[in-house]
N, C-alpha and C positions, 0 to 999 in steps of 0.2 A: 849502664848509664854513665855519662860523663859529667864531672863537676868542675867548677872553677872556684877558687878562693881569691878574694880581693883584699887589698891592704891599703891603709891610709897613706903610706909613703913607700917609695922604691926601696929604701933601706930595709924595711920590714919584709918586703917581698923577697929580697935577696937573702936575708937571714933565714926566712922560712924555707926557701929552696935548699939552702945548705943544710938546715936541720933535717929536712925530710930525706934528702939524698944520703946524708950520713947515716940515716936509719933505714936505708934500702927501700924507701918509698919512691917509686918512679913518678916524677912530675915533669911538666914542660912549662917553660915561661912563655907567655903569650901576651900580645897587646890586649887590653881590655876591650871586649865587644862594645860597639857604639851604643847599644841599647842599655848598657849598664852605666849609670852616671856616678856611681860611688867608687872611689878608689884613686889610685895614683897613676893609672894609665897602663899598668901591667898586672897580670894575674897568673896564678898557677893552675894548671889543669891536672886532674888526677882521676883515677878510676873509682867507681863506686866501692869496690872491695877495699880500697885503701882509705876511704874517707874517715871512718871512725878513728882508726889508729893515727892518721895524719892530724886530726884535730887535737887528739890527746898529746901527741908529740909537740905540736906547736904551743899548746898550753904549758907543757913542762919546760919548754925552751923560753917561755916568757914572751912569746910573739902573739900579739892580738891581731885577728883578722878583721876586715871591714865588712865582710859578708861572704856567704857561700851560696852559689847558684847552681842549678842543674840545667843541662841542655835539653831542649825539647825540639822535636822535628828533625828534618833532614834537608840538605841542599839549601835552597833559597828560603825555605820555610822554617829556618832555625830561630828559636827564641830562647831566652834564659829566664828562669823563674827563681825567685829567692827560695832558698831551702829553709824550712822552719828550724828554729833554734832547737837544739837537742837538750 
């Protein structure tokens, strides 16, 4: 499953990318999907296997996310659903 993490501002998104890449978590910077109205306009995409460690690393780096979403569906039937707080 694919997850995206949103941020309140671009500065936090860039800091988060750096924090995760420095800790060998593979992330991609993407435009925020139009269906998600929360955030700064960009988000980070990561794999399910990396989600727990990524959230722990972001917390230890002092970077707060604006929300975590998981991708549902394929092709034109894609939607994103908020991931429950852990």
